[in-house]
DRENMI-121384 format. One line per field, with one value per atom (N, C-alpha, C, CB): residue in one letter; x, y, z; atom name. Coordinates in nm, 3 decimals. Glycine has a CB too. Layout:
N
resn: [A / ...]
px: [X / ...]
py: [Y / ...]
pz: [Z / ...]
name: [CA / ...]
END
This chain:
99
resn: [X / X / X / X / X / X / X / X / X / X / X / X / X / X / X / X / X / X / X / X / X / X / X / X / X / X / X / X / X / X / X / X / X / X / X / X / X / X / X / X / X / X / X / X / X / X / X / X / X / X / X / X / X / X / X / X / X / X / X / X / X / X / X / X / X / X / X / X / X / X / X / X / X / X / X / X / X / X / X / X / X / X / X / X / X / X / X / X / X / X / X / X / X / X / X / X / X / X / X / X / X / X / X / X / X / X / X / X / X / X / X / X / X / X / X / X / X / X / X / X / X / X / X / X / X / X / X / X / X / X / X / X / X / X / X / X / X / X / X / X / X / X / X / X / X / X / X / X / X / X / X / X / X / X / X / X / X / X / X / X / X / X / X / X / X / X / X / X / X / X / X / X / X / X / X / X / X / X / X / X / X / X / X / X / X / X / X / X / X / X / X / X / X / X / X / X / X / X / X / X / X / X / X / X / X / X / X / X / X / X / X / X / X / X / X / X / X / X / X / X / X / X / X / X / X / X / X / X / X / X / X / X / X / X / X / X / X / X / X / X / X / X / X / X / X / X / X / X / X / X / X / X / X / X / X / X / X / X / X / X / X / X / X / X / X / X / X / X / X / X / X / X / X / X / X / X / X / X / X / X / X / X / X / X / X / X / X / X / X / X / X / X / X / X / X / X / X / X / X / X / X / X / X / X / X / X / X / X / X / X / X / X / X / X / X / X / X / X / X / X / X / X / X / X / X / X / X / X / X / X / X / X / X / X / X / X / X / X / X / X / X / X / X / X / X / X / X / X / X / X / X / X / X / X / X / X / X / X / X / X / X / X / X / X / X / X / X / X / X / X / X / X / X / X / X / X / X / X / X / X / X / X / X / X / X / X / X / X / X / X / X / X / X / X / X / X]
px: [0.083 / 0.005 / 0.131 / -0.180 / 0.146 / 0.281 / 0.366 / 0.444 / 0.384 / 0.471 / 0.408 / 0.496 / 0.300 / 0.150 / 0.155 / -0.035 / 0.189 / 0.067 / 0.232 / -0.135 / 0.339 / 0.418 / 0.455 / 0.476 / 0.446 / 0.447 / 0.476 / 0.398 / 0.313 / 0.319 / 0.412 / 0.131 / 0.459 / 0.503 / 0.653 / 0.475 / 0.659 / 0.832 / 0.804 / 0.896 / 0.593 / 0.646 / 0.557 / 0.691 / 0.522 / 0.456 / 0.471 / 0.512 / 0.614 / 0.666 / 0.725 / 0.661 / 0.704 / 0.756 / 0.623 / 0.761 / 0.641 / 0.546 / 0.484 / 0.579 / 0.547 / 0.514 / 0.385 / 0.690 / 0.325 / 0.248 / 0.106 / 0.325 / 0.098 / -0.021 / -0.145 / 0.018 / -0.051 / -0.128 / -0.167 / -0.015 / -0.121 / -0.190 / -0.240 / -0.076 / -0.296 / -0.404 / -0.349 / -0.500 / -0.190 / -0.161 / -0.159 / 0.023 / -0.238 / -0.137 / -0.127 / -0.187 / -0.074 / -0.018 / -0.098 / 0.034 / -0.263 / -0.311 / -0.329 / -0.324 / -0.309 / -0.367 / -0.200 / -0.440 / -0.175 / -0.065 / -0.123 / 0.050 / -0.234 / -0.281 / -0.345 / -0.336 / -0.411 / -0.561 / -0.423 / -0.751 / -0.285 / -0.162 / -0.154 / 0.030 / -0.094 / -0.080 / -0.156 / -0.107 / -0.278 / -0.336 / -0.328 / -0.436 / -0.382 / -0.329 / -0.214 / -0.284 / -0.065 / -0.022 / 0.015 / 0.061 / -0.064 / -0.098 / -0.114 / -0.171 / -0.237 / -0.384 / -0.243 / -0.520 / -0.093 / -0.020 / 0.105 / -0.014 / 0.136 / 0.202 / 0.152 / 0.284 / 0.038 / -0.015 / -0.111 / -0.049 / -0.045 / -0.073 / 0.044 / -0.076 / 0.152 / 0.273 / 0.317 / 0.382 / 0.234 / 0.308 / 0.202 / 0.289 / 0.089 / 0.073 / 0.054 / 0.049 / 0.132 / 0.167 / 0.314 / 0.131 / 0.454 / 0.516 / 0.572 / 0.391 / 0.396 / 0.378 / 0.291 / 0.285 / 0.256 / 0.195 / 0.330 / 0.071 / 0.386 / 0.507 / 0.589 / 0.596 / 0.605 / 0.692 / 0.623 / 0.684 / 0.497 / 0.388 / 0.391 / 0.166 / 0.353 / 0.360 / 0.611 / 0.239 / 0.696 / 0.803 / 0.780 / 0.857 / 0.744 / 0.777 / 0.647 / 0.785 / 0.476 / 0.438 / 0.394 / 0.568 / 0.357 / 0.365 / 0.432 / 0.324 / 0.595 / 0.710 / 0.748 / 0.776 / 0.673 / 0.736 / 0.816 / 0.747 / 0.964 / 1.063 / 1.138 / 1.152 / 1.187 / 1.249 / 1.188 / 1.290 / 1.062 / 1.018 / 1.074 / 0.911 / 1.153 / 1.245 / 1.335 / 1.338 / 1.367 / 1.481 / 1.458 / 1.516 / 1.357 / 1.273 / 1.254 / 1.101 / 1.179 / 1.108 / 1.294 / 0.943 / 1.380 / 1.498 / 1.531 / 1.564 / 1.573 / 1.669 / 1.578 / 1.763 / 1.406 / 1.278 / 1.367 / 1.010 / 1.365 / 1.406 / 1.561 / 1.411 / 1.651 / 1.735 / 1.748 / 1.772 / 1.743 / 1.760 / 1.704 / 1.683 / 1.512 / 1.501 / 1.549 / 1.329 / 1.655 / 1.681 / 1.860 / 1.701 / 1.863 / 2.016 / 1.936 / 2.162 / 1.867 / 1.859 / 1.766 / 1.686 / 1.669 / 1.629 / 1.811 / 1.536 / 1.906 / 2.002 / 2.077 / 2.037 / 2.105 / 2.143 / 2.127 / 2.065 / 1.963 / 1.921 / 1.901 / 1.826 / 1.866 / 1.915 / 2.050 / 1.978 / 2.156 / 2.340 / 2.338 / 2.457 / 2.228 / 2.269 / 2.180 / 2.272 / 2.029 / 2.014 / 2.086 / 1.876 / 2.126 / 2.182 / 2.291 / 2.222 / 2.358 / 2.468 / 2.427 / 2.632 / 2.366 / 2.316 / 2.263 / 2.231 / 2.192 / 2.177 / 2.203 / 2.124 / 2.374 / 2.442 / 2.472 / 2.546 / 2.447 / 2.564 / 2.335 / 2.757 / 2.257 / 2.162 / 2.106 / 2.110 / 2.094 / 2.035 / 1.889 / 2.043 / 1.764 / 1.675 / 1.624 / 1.627 / 1.805 / 1.840 / 1.760 / 2.009 / 1.774 / 1.683 / 1.568 / 1.700 / 1.478 / 1.398 / 1.336 / 1.434 / 1.362 / 1.384 / 1.370 / 1.472 / 1.454 / 1.468 / 1.408 / 1.516 / 1.325 / 1.238 / 1.137 / 1.182 / 1.062 / 0.998 / 0.984 / 1.054 / 1.078 / 1.125 / 1.048 / 1.313]
py: [-0.126 / -0.027 / 0.147 / -0.013 / 0.076 / 0.266 / 0.299 / 0.262 / 0.150 / 0.142 / 0.207 / -0.024 / 0.085 / 0.192 / 0.316 / 0.181 / 0.394 / 0.517 / 0.641 / 0.567 / 0.592 / 0.629 / 0.611 / 0.602 / 0.523 / 0.545 / 0.627 / 0.530 / 0.735 / 0.815 / 0.952 / 0.860 / 0.947 / 1.069 / 1.117 / 1.083 / 1.000 / 0.994 / 1.080 / 0.804 / 1.112 / 1.193 / 1.248 / 1.162 / 1.324 / 1.410 / 1.595 / 1.389 / 1.639 / 1.713 / 1.773 / 1.734 / 1.647 / 1.612 / 1.722 / 1.414 / 1.813 / 1.850 / 1.795 / 1.886 / 1.692 / 1.660 / 1.534 / 1.584 / 1.532 / 1.446 / 1.545 / 1.425 / 1.648 / 1.719 / 1.656 / 1.938 / 1.600 / 1.495 / 1.364 / 1.457 / 1.331 / 1.195 / 1.218 / 1.052 / 1.329 / 1.348 / 1.395 / 1.216 / 1.326 / 1.315 / 1.489 / 1.220 / 1.517 / 1.690 / 1.703 / 1.839 / 1.823 / 1.837 / 1.820 / 1.962 / 1.812 / 1.760 / 1.662 / 1.757 / 1.524 / 1.393 / 1.366 / 1.295 / 1.471 / 1.435 / 1.419 / 1.562 / 1.502 / 1.468 / 1.336 / 1.536 / 1.266 / 1.121 / 1.021 / 1.064 / 1.054 / 0.940 / 0.941 / 1.014 / 1.028 / 1.082 / 1.010 / 1.200 / 1.017 / 0.936 / 0.818 / 0.963 / 0.760 / 0.591 / 0.601 / 0.525 / 0.686 / 0.612 / 0.625 / 0.573 / 0.704 / 0.703 / 0.611 / 0.744 / 0.570 / 0.430 / 0.351 / 0.360 / 0.291 / 0.216 / 0.243 / 0.152 / 0.292 / 0.289 / 0.318 / 0.363 / 0.360 / 0.300 / 0.219 / 0.374 / 0.127 / -0.062 / -0.120 / -0.118 / -0.047 / -0.127 / -0.121 / -0.097 / 0.040 / 0.076 / -0.009 / 0.304 / -0.046 / -0.108 / -0.240 / -0.070 / -0.330 / -0.438 / -0.494 / -0.485 / -0.374 / -0.304 / -0.377 / -0.179 / -0.249 / -0.233 / -0.373 / -0.069 / -0.459 / -0.583 / -0.736 / -0.623 / -0.701 / -0.806 / -0.765 / -0.766 / -0.622 / -0.575 / -0.642 / -0.376 / -0.605 / -0.675 / -0.818 / -0.627 / -0.898 / -1.062 / -1.123 / -1.125 / -1.039 / -1.010 / -1.015 / -0.917 / -0.905 / -0.893 / -0.980 / -0.713 / -0.997 / -1.083 / -1.042 / -1.170 / -1.145 / -1.059 / -1.031 / -1.073 / -1.036 / -0.988 / -0.882 / -1.020 / -0.754 / -0.663 / -0.529 / -0.695 / -0.691 / -0.536 / -0.552 / -0.506 / -0.593 / -0.557 / -0.514 / -0.651 / -0.460 / -0.367 / -0.269 / -0.323 / -0.182 / -0.062 / -0.121 / 0.005 / -0.172 / -0.306 / -0.394 / -0.410 / -0.414 / -0.482 / -0.370 / -0.582 / -0.293 / -0.153 / -0.068 / 0.043 / -0.042 / -0.025 / -0.048 / -0.025 / -0.208 / -0.255 / -0.324 / -0.370 / -0.304 / -0.286 / -0.125 / -0.241 / -0.043 / 0.056 / 0.140 / 0.045 / 0.043 / 0.053 / -0.038 / 0.043 / -0.147 / -0.218 / -0.122 / -0.368 / -0.088 / -0.053 / 0.077 / -0.048 / 0.156 / 0.289 / 0.259 / 0.405 / 0.159 / 0.115 / 0.055 / -0.020 / -0.064 / -0.152 / -0.002 / -0.384 / 0.071 / 0.230 / 0.258 / 0.347 / 0.333 / 0.365 / 0.309 / 0.370 / 0.161 / 0.016 / 0.048 / -0.116 / 0.114 / 0.074 / 0.159 / 0.007 / 0.276 / 0.418 / 0.470 / 0.428 / 0.403 / 0.416 / 0.366 / 0.308 / 0.243 / 0.190 / 0.220 / 0.020 / 0.309 / 0.339 / 0.461 / 0.346 / 0.538 / 0.668 / 0.635 / 0.763 / 0.536 / 0.547 / 0.429 / 0.502 / 0.371 / 0.336 / 0.451 / 0.229 / 0.525 / 0.610 / 0.804 / 0.557 / 0.773 / 0.874 / 0.947 / 0.840 / 0.910 / 0.954 / 0.986 / 0.708 / 0.868 / 0.945 / 1.053 / 0.924 / 1.179 / 1.269 / 1.257 / 1.331 / 1.166 / 1.177 / 1.094 / 1.163 / 1.031 / 0.967 / 1.057 / 0.952 / 1.216 / 1.250 / 1.238 / 1.381 / 1.308 / 1.275 / 1.122 / 1.292 / 0.988 / 0.870 / 0.862 / 0.828 / 0.881 / 0.873 / 0.876 / 0.927 / 1.058 / 1.095 / 1.017 / 1.306 / 0.996 / 0.850 / 0.786 / 0.768 / 0.752 / 0.632 / 0.653 / 0.646]
pz: [0.061 / -0.010 / -0.008 / 0.100 / 0.098 / 0.094 / -0.027 / 0.226 / -0.085 / -0.216 / -0.371 / -0.237 / -0.301 / -0.426 / -0.417 / -0.388 / -0.292 / -0.346 / -0.340 / -0.174 / -0.329 / -0.357 / -0.495 / -0.281 / -0.597 / -0.701 / -0.823 / -0.690 / -0.740 / -0.870 / -0.788 / -0.950 / -0.713 / -0.689 / -0.720 / -0.564 / -0.777 / -0.869 / -0.994 / -0.939 / -1.087 / -1.183 / -1.178 / -1.300 / -1.013 / -0.959 / -1.048 / -0.802 / -1.027 / -1.119 / -1.186 / -1.129 / -1.319 / -1.465 / -1.484 / -1.544 / -1.570 / -1.699 / -1.755 / -1.787 / -1.794 / -1.955 / -1.927 / -2.063 / -1.767 / -1.678 / -1.693 / -1.504 / -1.747 / -1.690 / -1.839 / -1.672 / -1.901 / -2.053 / -2.022 / -2.192 / -1.860 / -1.831 / -1.677 / -1.850 / -1.621 / -1.578 / -1.414 / -1.606 / -1.440 / -1.276 / -1.238 / -1.234 / -1.150 / -1.077 / -0.971 / -1.091 / -0.983 / -0.792 / -0.735 / -0.715 / -0.763 / -0.709 / -0.595 / -0.762 / -0.650 / -0.635 / -0.568 / -0.800 / -0.506 / -0.391 / -0.235 / -0.388 / -0.236 / -0.135 / -0.057 / -0.142 / -0.180 / -0.138 / -0.144 / -0.316 / -0.261 / -0.282 / -0.090 / -0.404 / -0.016 / 0.074 / 0.191 / 0.043 / 0.207 / 0.275 / 0.241 / 0.289 / 0.135 / 0.118 / 0.195 / -0.051 / 0.138 / 0.283 / 0.440 / 0.261 / 0.444 / 0.562 / 0.659 / 0.559 / 0.601 / 0.608 / 0.641 / 0.411 / 0.481 / 0.524 / 0.582 / 0.451 / 0.620 / 0.705 / 0.878 / 0.648 / 0.960 / 1.062 / 1.040 / 1.141 / 0.988 / 0.946 / 1.002 / 0.752 / 0.929 / 0.986 / 1.119 / 0.922 / 1.117 / 1.329 / 1.399 / 1.425 / 1.375 / 1.426 / 1.463 / 1.430 / 1.324 / 1.356 / 1.411 / 1.264 / 1.378 / 1.477 / 1.692 / 1.467 / 1.698 / 1.856 / 1.872 / 1.913 / 1.753 / 1.802 / 1.840 / 1.658 / 1.808 / 1.745 / 1.876 / 1.559 / 1.902 / 2.027 / 2.196 / 2.022 / 2.106 / 2.284 / 2.260 / 2.305 / 2.185 / 2.188 / 2.199 / 1.946 / 2.175 / 2.303 / 2.394 / 2.326 / 2.434 / 2.581 / 2.662 / 2.628 / 2.586 / 2.691 / 2.893 / 2.673 / 2.936 / 3.065 / 3.127 / 3.136 / 3.147 / 3.185 / 3.196 / 3.141 / 3.193 / 3.229 / 3.246 / 3.234 / 3.299 / 3.340 / 3.254 / 3.487 / 3.208 / 3.030 / 2.951 / 2.944 / 2.934 / 2.821 / 2.796 / 2.825 / 2.853 / 2.808 / 2.701 / 2.934 / 2.754 / 2.683 / 2.583 / 2.771 / 2.542 / 2.362 / 2.321 / 2.344 / 2.404 / 2.274 / 2.225 / 2.413 / 2.322 / 2.229 / 2.170 / 2.226 / 2.182 / 2.105 / 1.953 / 2.208 / 1.964 / 1.802 / 1.754 / 1.866 / 1.829 / 1.821 / 1.703 / 1.949 / 1.793 / 1.818 / 1.686 / 1.949 / 1.625 / 1.476 / 1.395 / 1.450 / 1.464 / 1.272 / 1.241 / 1.200 / 1.326 / 1.285 / 1.163 / 1.471 / 1.260 / 1.141 / 1.044 / 1.200 / 1.097 / 0.901 / 0.809 / 0.894 / 0.794 / 0.763 / 0.727 / 0.942 / 0.730 / 0.717 / 0.629 / 0.803 / 0.675 / 0.572 / 0.466 / 0.579 / 0.470 / 0.336 / 0.263 / 0.324 / 0.318 / 0.327 / 0.198 / 0.498 / 0.213 / 0.210 / 0.078 / 0.333 / 0.122 / -0.063 / -0.178 / -0.085 / -0.131 / -0.261 / -0.268 / -0.309 / -0.187 / -0.231 / -0.309 / -0.121 / -0.225 / -0.329 / -0.470 / -0.239 / -0.523 / -0.639 / -0.675 / -0.640 / -0.711 / -0.735 / -0.724 / -0.725 / -0.702 / -0.664 / -0.777 / -0.594 / -0.905 / -1.043 / -1.144 / -1.147 / -1.096 / -1.158 / -1.185 / -1.144 / -1.265 / -1.232 / -1.165 / -1.330 / -1.149 / -1.116 / -0.971 / -1.222 / -0.923 / -0.858 / -0.668 / -0.912 / -0.655 / -0.549 / -0.614 / -0.484 / -0.681 / -0.719 / -0.646 / -0.840 / -0.703 / -0.616 / -0.513 / -0.611 / -0.407 / -0.264 / -0.152 / -0.240 / -0.288 / -0.112 / -0.200 / -0.025 / -0.288 / -0.321 / -0.235 / -0.397 / -0.191 / -0.072 / 0.077 / -0.036]
name: [N / CA / C / CB / N / CA / C / CB / N / CA / C / CB / N / CA / C / CB / N / CA / C / CB / N / CA / C / CB / N / CA / C / CB / N / CA / C / CB / N / CA / C / CB / N / CA / C / CB / N / CA / C / CB / N / CA / C / CB / N / CA / C / CB / N / CA / C / CB / N / CA / C / CB / N / CA / C / CB / N / CA / C / CB / N / CA / C / CB / N / CA / C / CB / N / CA / C / CB / N / CA / C / CB / N / CA / C / CB / N / CA / C / CB / N / CA / C / CB / N / CA / C / CB / N / CA / C / CB / N / CA / C / CB / N / CA / C / CB / N / CA / C / CB / N / CA / C / CB / N / CA / C / CB / N / CA / C / CB / N / CA / C / CB / N / CA / C / CB / N / CA / C / CB / N / CA / C / CB / N / CA / C / CB / N / CA / C / CB / N / CA / C / CB / N / CA / C / CB / N / CA / C / CB / N / CA / C / CB / N / CA / C / CB / N / CA / C / CB / N / CA / C / CB / N / CA / C / CB / N / CA / C / CB / N / CA / C / CB / N / CA / C / CB / N / CA / C / CB / N / CA / C / CB / N / CA / C / CB / N / CA / C / CB / N / CA / C / CB / N / CA / C / CB / N / CA / C / CB / N / CA / C / CB / N / CA / C / CB / N / CA / C / CB / N / CA / C / CB / N / CA / C / CB / N / CA / C / CB / N / CA / C / CB / N / CA / C / CB / N / CA / C / CB / N / CA / C / CB / N / CA / C / CB / N / CA / C / CB / N / CA / C / CB / N / CA / C / CB / N / CA / C / CB / N / CA / C / CB / N / CA / C / CB / N / CA / C / CB / N / CA / C / CB / N / CA / C / CB / N / CA / C / CB / N / CA / C / CB / N / CA / C / CB / N / CA / C / CB / N / CA / C / CB / N / CA / C / CB / N / CA / C / CB / N / CA / C / CB / N / CA / C / CB / N / CA / C / CB / N / CA / C / CB / N / CA / C / CB / N / CA / C / CB / N / CA / C / CB / N / CA / C / CB / N / CA / C / CB / N / CA / C / CB / N / CA / C / CB / N / CA / C / CB / N / CA / C / CB / N / CA / C / CB / N / CA / C / CB / N / CA / C / CB]
END
């Protein structure tokens, strides 16, 4: 859902797209769909963390911290790989922003 709504954002600023019907106003419904997808992912992540914690809440802050740190590290590695792949492309920044 997030990827489907992010894909058209790549072509929003292209002036030749007006003939296709994709206008700048279309960003609002696309971002609404993207928000729904992100909230579903966040809900699933919270459910996964609560399954790991279970009824023993004495280490819950540590578990949440580890999950948060792992998420930031993973996102940083993925972003670094994508940026290295598209650094020479003139449309690379537009592609990275869509992600």
